[in-house]
C-alpha positions, 0 to 999 in steps of 0.5 A, spaced: 499 500 499 503 506 498 503 513 502 498 516 499 493 511 499 495 510 507 493 517 507 486 517 504 484 510 508 485 513 514 482 520 512 476 515 510 476 509 516 481 512 522 477 518 524 470 515 525 473 509 527 476 514 533 469 517 534 466 509 535 472 508 540 472 514 544 464 513 544 465 506 546 470 508 552 464 513 555 458 509 554 462 504 559 465 509 562 458 513 564 455 507 566 462 505 571 461 511 574 453 510 576 457 503 580 462 507 583 456 510 586 451 505 587 456 499 590 458 502 595 451 505 598 449 498 597 454 495 601 455 500 606 448 503 607 443 497 605 448 491 606 451 493 613 459 491 611 464 491 616 470 495 615 474 488 614 469 488 608 470 493 605 477 493 605 476 485 603 471 488 597 477 493 595 482 488 595 478 483 591 476 487 585 484 490 585 486 483 585 486 482 578 490 487 576 496 484 579 493 477 577 491 478 569 495 484 566 502 481 564 497 475 560 492 480 558 497 485 555 501 479 551 495 477 548 492 483 545 499 485 542 499 477 539 491 477 537 486 482 534 484 487 540 476 488 538 474 480 539 478 481 546 474 487 548 467 486 545 468 479 549 470 483 555 464 488 555 459 482 554 462 479 560 462 484 564 455 486 563 453 478 565 457 479 571 453 485 574 447 483 572 447 479 577 446 483 582 440 486 581 436 480 579 440 477 587 437 484 589 430 482 586 429 475 589 433 476 596 438 473 597 444 479 595 449 477 599 457 481 601 459 474 598 456 475 590 459 483 591 466 480 591 465 475 586 462 480 580 468 485 583 473 479 581 469 479 574 469 486 573 476 487 575 478 482 570 474 484 564 476 491 565 483 489 564 484 485 557 478 491 556 483 496 557 489 492 555 486 492 548 484 498 546 488 503 549 494 498 546 490 500 539 488 508 539 495 509 536 493 504 531 487 509 528 491 516 529 498 518 527 504 519 531 504 527 532 495 526 533 496 521 539 496 527 545 490 531 540 486 524 540 488 522 548 486 529 550 478 528 545 478 521 550 480 524 556 475 530 555 471 525 553 471 520 559 470 526 563 463 528 561 461 521 561 464 520 568 461 526 571 454 525 567 455 517 571 455 520 578 450 525 578 446 520 573 448 514 579 446 519 585 439 520 582 438 513 580 440 511 587 435 515 590 430 514 585 430 506 584 435 504 590 442 501 589 442 495 587 436 496 581 441 502 578 447 497 576 443 496 571 444 502 567 451 499 567 450 493 564 446 497 559 452 501 558 457 494 557 453 493 551 453 499 548 460 499 549 461 493 545 455 495 539 460 500 538 467 497 538 463 491 533 463 497 528 470 499 529 472 497 521 480 499 522 484 493 520 489 491 525 496 489 524 498 481 523 502 479 530 506 472 528 502 467 530 505 463 537 510 457 535 508 453 541 503 453 547 510 456 553 510 462 548 507 467 551 511 466 558 517 468 553 512 475 550 511 477 557 519 476 559 520 480 553 515 486 554 517 487 561 525 487 559 523 492 553 520 496 559 525 496 563 530 498 559 526 504 557 529 510 561 524 515 561 518 509 561 520 506 567 521 512 570 514 515 570 510 507 571 515 506 578 512 514 579 504 512 577 505 505 581 508 510 587 502 515 587 497 509 586 499 504 592 497 512 597 491 513 593 488 506 593 490 506 600 486 513 601 480 509 596 479 503 600 476 507 605 474 514 602 466 513 600 466 509 607 470 515 611 464 520 607 458 517 607 459 514 614 464 518 618 462 525 614 455 523 613 454 525 607 447 523 602 449 519 596 446 525 593 451 528 595 456 524 594 454 523 587 454 531 586 461 531 588 463 526 584 460 529 578 462 536 580 470 533 579 469 531 573 469 538 571 476 539 572 477 532 569 474 535 562 477 541 563 484 538 564 484 533 559 482 539 554 487 544 556 492 538 556 496 539 550 496 547 550 498 546 559 504 541 555 506 546 550 506 552 554 510 550 560 512 543 556 510 536 557 515 534 562 512 540 569 505 538 566 507 530 568 510 533 575 504 539 577 499 533 576 503 529 580 504 534 586 497 537 586 494 529 589 497 530 596 496 536 596 489 536 595 488 530 601 489 536 606 481 539 606 479 531 606 483 530 612 481 536 616 473 535 614 467 535 618 460 534 618 456 539 613 455 542 608 461 547 607 465 542 607 462 538 602 462 544 597 470 544 600 471 537 598 468 538 591 472 544 589 479 540 592 477 534 588 476 539 581 483 541 581 486 535 583 483 532 578 484 538 573 491 536 574 491 529 575 487 529 568 492 533 564 498 530 567 495 523 565 493 525 558 501 527 558 504 521 560 499 517 557 501 519 550 508 520 551 509 513 553 505 511 547 509 515 542 515 512 546 514 504 545 514 501 539 508 499 536 509 490 537 510 492 544 504 497 546 500 492 549 505 489 553 508 496 556 501 498 558 500 491 561 506 493 564 504 499 567 498 495 570 500 491 574 506 495 577 500 501 578 493 497 578 497 490 581 499 493 587 492 496 590 490 489 592 496 490 597 494 498 599 487 495 600 490 489 604 494 496 608 489 499 609 484 494 613 491 493 617 492 501 619 485 502 620 485 497 626 491 501 628 489 508 627 482 508 625 480 510 619 482 518 618 489 515 620 489 510 615 487 516 610 493 521 613 498 516 611 495 514 604 496 522 603 503 522 606 505 517 601 504 521 595 509 525 596 514 520 594 513 520 586 514 527 585 522 526 589 522 521 583 520 525 578 524 531 580 530 527 579 529 523 573 529 526 566 522 527 565 523 534 569 528 536 563 523 534 558 518 540 554 517 537 547 514 531 546 520 527 543 520 523 535 517 516 536 522 510 535 522 508 527 515 503 525 516 498 521 511 497 515 506 490 518 500 487 514 494 489 516 490 483 518 484 479 515 478 483 516 474 476 518 480 477 524 479 484 526 
């Protein structure tokens, strides 16, 4: 295929398919935002879960990140990505639908929430490994940051809308039945991914059953040898650990200790989504103005500072307004930083390692969350909920120091991508 033909094909196929991918991610995220409000409400207020059970639920929901991410990344580099995304969405929809069904039958218990949390965790890993490594196939390298910005902006709108819708649905029809909105969102996401038609590069077929392990090892060695990619992933994993300690009891702290209503809880999250939207939209402009490295570092630095109002908060509407405002600022910089560092990693990574690079990042960042949840469960017995939140906030200072003493600090412009080898497109039936 000639360059002119490729350009023409990109103009007619890639951009509509990018819109479909963005719409798919937004559909799924908006539904998941409903679940983010509904599931804690269901566990805390309706099933009367204890702090130990809350920690166990958080642990199990994050456990697949440590176990499944690396194989999922290798499989996303080996096989066509669209079927993997579709299968993950349909499986998540089926698993989540069992909760309102059990609630209707009067047999819902915390054990079922544990099981569904594991299923949702696995499907999310499989879907995200394929989707994130699929994006660079839909746009040219010089458009990747803008594509990530567009995806982040649309996702922020979906997240904010989903949080507000979740608060309204929980109040109107109850926490269990409101999860049907998330079931529908997964089905819509699968349909939109099915409609994508851009052919994928055909990866070489494995020569034996042991090759998957070798491919995982090859990917890990590749990431370990890329200084900038490695530094960003280590910083992300450290930040993730601190945030995960806090997130284990964040919803519990607001709902039980600060006596925030489920409606106000959803509104706080929804208002914070406005900051995420602004950060996604302005990320390319901010990076152009102050540099890609400072944009990433500032996003990390804002996170521990934003925890101070939460740690000082008490019951009442004024504190709820303060928390919503703080969350808005935190998510603004978190999204601007996240969009920038994700684009940086995608540009620096060779195409054949995209899935495994993302899997390595997921394993180190999200994979640390089960340990963080277990750590939070132990800390709460010694320090209480507020003391546990303090420890999580303090840990978030560490990645800032890591980045300040790394090559990321000196980055101003997005680096040039590695040379991309020509690869044949996959057969349409296999895409």
